[in-house]
N, C-alpha and C positions, 0 to 999 in steps of 0.2 A: 256398624255404630258411623250415624253423619256427622258431618262437622257441626250443626248447630247442636249436638249433644257434647262436642268439646268445649263449648263455649261457655263459661263462668261468669255470673253476673255478681258484682260486689260494689260496695261505694268506693268512691273515688278518693285516692290518696294522695298527700302533698309529693310524694312520690310520682305518683301518675302525670303529674301537669306536663314535663314536657312531650310526654308521648302523646297524651291528647291533645296538645298543641299541635304536632305534628300530623296528627289525623284531621285535625280541622282543616290542617292548612292544604294537605292532599283532597280531602274531599268538597271543601267550598271554597278554596283558593284566599287570594288575601285578605285582611282582615279589614273592616269598613275604614276608609280615611289614609289606608295605606301604613296604619298605626302596628307595633309589634305586637302580634296575638298573643305571647305570654304574657306580656306586661298587661294586657286587656283583659286577658283570662283571668289573672292573680286578682286584679281590680274588682271584678265585676264578680266572682264566685268567691274568694276568700276574705277578701277587707268590706264585704257590703256591711253598713252599718245594722241592716235588717235581720243580719245572720249570714252565716256561711253556705253556699245553695246546696240545695240536695242533689245531690251528682253521683250516677251511677255508669260504670264502665262494663264491657264485655271486653273480657279475659278470655283469650285462647292461648294456652300453653305459655304464658307469659306475655304476649303481644295484646294491646288493647285495640280491638277490630270496632269497638262502639263505644259512643260517648252520649250520654243524656242529660242534661241539665235543668231544673226549675230554680229559678231565683227567689228565695225569700220577700216577701215585700207587707208591708203595711200600711192600710188606710185610715185615716181618721174620719170619722162622722161630724161634718159640719153641723153646728147648731146642738149636736146632741151629746157629745163626748165620748170616750170611748175609741176602740181600736176594733179593725177586723184583718185579721190574718188571712193571706192569699199567697199565692205563687205566681209565677209568669214564665211560660215555657222559653226557652231563648237557644242557646247551644245544643245541636246535635249532629251527630256525624255516624257515619257506617263507613267501613271500610269495603271498596269493589269486593274482594274476597269474601265477604259475611254477608252481601246484601242478598236478598230472597232467602232469606235463612230465619226472618221473624225476631232477627235482634233487635230491630227497633221498637216494633208491640211490645217485647219482654219488657225493654227497658222503660218505655213510656210507663206501663204498668207498675213496676218497680218504684217509680217516682212516685207515681198518682198516689198508689197506696201511701208510700212514707209522706208526703204532703197530709193528707186525708188524717191520718192517724194522728200527725201534730195537731191537726184542728183547723186546719186551712178551709176556709168559707167557700174559695173558688180559685179556680185556674183562669190565668186569661192569659193573651197571646196578641201579639200584631202580626199575623202571617203574612207572608208572600203572595202572591196570585198563585204560585205553584202550590204552596203549601196549605194552601187557605181546603180545599176538599178535604183533604185527610183530618185537618181540625175539627171540622161538620162532621164528617164519619164516626170519629170518635165520641160525638156527644156535645162539642163545642157547640154555641149559638151566636149568632153573628148579629152584632149592633151597626148601627150605621156608622159609614166610615168615617175617620177623624180626616176633615177637608181643609185644605191649606188653603191660607189668603196671603195675597201679597199685595206688597206695596212697590209700586214701579218707579224707578227714578228716571232711565232713560230707556224711554221705548224704544226708541228707535235701534239703540243697541241690542234690545231684547227680541225685537221682531227680527233682527238680521240673524240673530243667533237661533230664534226656533225655525224658521226658514232654513237654514243650513244645518238643523238638526247638531246644534253645536252648544248642547246642555248637559255634556256627561258631568256626572260627580267628580270633582277633582281634589285637590290637597287641602290642606288649611293655607291661610293666607295672615298677613303680619298685619297687627295693627299700623295704621298709616300713621307716620310722624306727622305731630301736632295736634293730634286730634283729641279728643276728651274722653277717648275709650280707654281702659287700663287692662290689664291682666285680669282675671278673675280672682287670682290667689291675693291681690292687693285689695281689690274690691271688698272680698269676702273677710277680710283682718280687719276690717271697719266696724265696730259694734252698729253706726251709724246706718251702715249700709246694708247690714243684715236685718236691722229694727224693722223694715216693713213686711220683709217676709212672716216674721212672727207675730206681727200684728195682722196680717190678712188671711182671710180665710173664704171660699166660697160661701154663697147663700145656703139657709138649712136646708137639709135635707140630700146633702151629696157626699160621695165619698171622694177623697183627694188624698194624695201624697203629704204626711207632715212634714214643715220645711223648718227644722230645726237647724242650729248652725252645723252638729256633725253632720248633719246628711247632705246639707248645701257644700261643706269643702270636700267632703267623699265625693260627691257627684262629680263639683264641678273643677276642684282642682286636685285630686289625689289620683287621678287617674292618665291615660296617656294621650287622650284629647285634649285640645289646646281650647281654653273658651275665655269669652272677654267680657269686661263687664262696662255697663253705662248706667250714669244716673243724672236725674234732673233736681235740682237746688241743692241748698247748704244751709242746715242737713239735708240729705238725700229726701224726697217726698216721694219718688219714683225711683225704680232701680230696675233694671235689665241683665241678666245672662244671655250672650250669643256665642255664636260660634259665627266665623269668617272661614270664608272659602271660595274655591273657583270653582265655576259651573259652566265648563266648557271654555269659553274666554271671556267670560263675564266674571264679575266678583259679585257675591252672594254674601247676605247678611242671614243668618238661621236665627230666630228669637225663640230662645228655650223657654225663659222664664221674663214674665213681667209683672210687676207688682207694685202698689202704690200705699202708701198710710191712709188710714180711712178716711174718706171725704176727699183726697188728693186726687181724682179720675184727671182733671183738669191737664195736671202734672205730667201723668202717665199718657194722656192723649198726646202732649208736647214730646214727648221722649219717642214715643212709639213712629211720631211725622219724620223727628229728626233723625233716626237712623240709618238710615243709608245714606244721608248725606256727611253725616258726622264718621261713618266708617269707608265713602268714598268708595261705596257700593254701586251697582247698576239697579238691583232692587232687594227686598228684603222679605222672608219668608216667614209664615208661623202658624201655629194651630193652638188656640184656646177654647176648650169647652165653656159653653152657657154657664153660668152661676158665679165666674171669676170678673172682679171690676175690668180687667183688660179685655173681655170678650165684649163687653158694653160701649168699649172704646176704638174698637178696631176699624169700625168702618168709618167712623169721625176722622180717624188719624190715617184715613185713606187706602185702607187695605180691604180690597176685594177677594171674592172667592175666585179661585180658581177651577176651572170645569174637570172632572175628572181627576184630579190629584189629590191624593189622599193616601190614609192608613188602615188597611182593614183592623178590627179590633173584634176578639172574639173572647168568650167567656164561656166556662163548663161551670155550673154551680156544684159542691161539694157538701154543703150543708146550709142550713136556715141561715138567712142573714138579712139586716136591716140596715140601710136601705136596699131594695130588691137590687143584684149586680145586673139582672136583664132588662131592669127598665131604663131607658135612655136617660132619663131624669134623675137618674141618682148618681150619675158621674159629673165631677169636673176634673178633666184633663187636661193638661199644658206639652205642649211639644217634646219638654224636658223629662217627662213621665213617659213619652213613647218611644224616643230617637235612641239608636246605638245600641239598642239590645238585643 
């Protein structure tokens, strides 16, 4: 009997989480941003408002030697109503002792079959350069990369960091004292700050993540990653949710969400332009697909495309879906939809 014959695939149970996290730490190294991986795992896979993740483990004699997880996700259809069920491929890990035994492929097949049996219309992912070929080999189709835009406040410091290759991802940074920024928990506890999210959606014919209060609280206040809020006007006409972090020796603003009340694009433009100075940062980066008001304001707020810097985006259809997820014009994603998963 081969080692592969001793491996049993089964659904992840709550009691498996510590062992699954240990496997990920061994296989993948530290979690993004240096956060506690078990806290991140429980937030992502057990507390997701779209539902508990589809997750399978490979069990060999009581030892977890493989893990595959698909996060449940739902997209709204702008201008048409209704929702589309989908899953996003995220955490995966295989013990060195179980590699090249088909464990990953078997786990992926189990998770894909489970997602399709639940009615998921497609599987989507944001793979790394290294994992992209594997996703394409398994039937994924690559759409255009989600390109980043940057507003530079201190070009001299950014140039020195770039020349010195001092641009490594660093830890979270604190909100500067005396600024207009405030913790995301405080921002999203204010109904007037949440209102622009509820009243904003992209132009008709696009798939987007519905941003109701419960989702926003889970996404930006319930997990281990620290987020910050910024608003323009009283009551707020425009609102942003951001991350503050070190980028090498630099201070960076990552703009996850930026929305405004209908007709308030000038306020959103002012907010986006003010962000780097308000955060006492060297620069701000973001991504917003076409269709959102923020996408129309980025250039006027001083955000320019960054050559060759973006995120891969891959879709594998499972059932007929409208709008067609293989069409670029069907999507309106933000950096908040894409990061950290």
